[in-house]
N, C-alpha and C positions, 0 to 999 in steps of 0.2 A: 215887756211883751212887744212893744214897738220895734225893738232891736231884733227880736226873733222874726217878726214879720218882714222886716227889711232884708234880713239875711235870707229867708226863704224865697223872697221875691227876686233877689239878685243872683242866687245860685244857678238858675237855669241859664242866665246870660253868661256867667263864668264858664259853665260846662259847654255851652255852644261855642264859645270863642277859644277854649283851651283843650278840648278833647276831640278825638277822632270819631265823632259820632256818625259821620257819613259812612265811613268804612265799616263800622260795626253794624249799623242799622240797615243800610241799603246793600252794600257789597257782600256782607256776610249773611244777609237776609234774616237778621234777628228781629226785624220789624214784625215778623209773623209769629213771634213768641208771645204766648199768653202772659208771661211775666212782665214783658214790656208794657202791654196794654193794661195790666192790673196796676202797675206802678203809675202809669199816666192817669188812669181813672182815679186812683186814690189821691194823686197830686191835685187833680182838678177839684175833687171834693174838698180838699184842704183849702185851696184858694177860695172856693165858694164860701166855706165856713169863715175864712178871714173876712170876707165881705159882710157876712151876717154879724160877725163879732164887732166890726167897726160900726155897723148900723145900731146895734144894741148899746154900744158904748156912747154913741151920740145921743140916744134916747136917755141914757142914765145922766149924761151931762146936762140935759134939759130938765131933769128933775123927775123922771118917770121911775118910781121905786120898784115897780113890778118887773122892769127889764133886768134887774139884778139877777134874778133866778135864771132867766134865759141866758144871760151872759156867763154865769157860772157853769151852767150845763154845757154851753158851747165850748168853754175853756177845757172842760174835762174831755169832751169828744175830740177837741183839737190835739190834746196830748196823745190820745190813742192813735189818731190818724197820722200824726207826725212820727210816732214810733213805727207804724206800718210803712210809711214812706221811706224812712231810714233803713228798715230791714229789707224792703224790696230793692232799694238802691244798692245796698251791700251785696245782695244776691246777683244783681245785674253787673256790678263792678268786677266780680270774680270770674 
């Protein structure tokens, strides 16, 4: 899970440094597309859920047994959000 988290956190830096985002978003005015904003919103939700997941993992490591259910539910939602981020990213890439 940590490797997936690190990959998801490093991917925007890779895209920023290796893709022509300025041309697509600003010059071609795709910034006004609702799909771009949907992708960004889902991505922010996923990063927020990563923070919540880290917080519950720390609670589990301190011995809080009730945090396991929350951590498991967050993991399931994380998979769904990650799927939506990948799908919207694929639509934006085409």
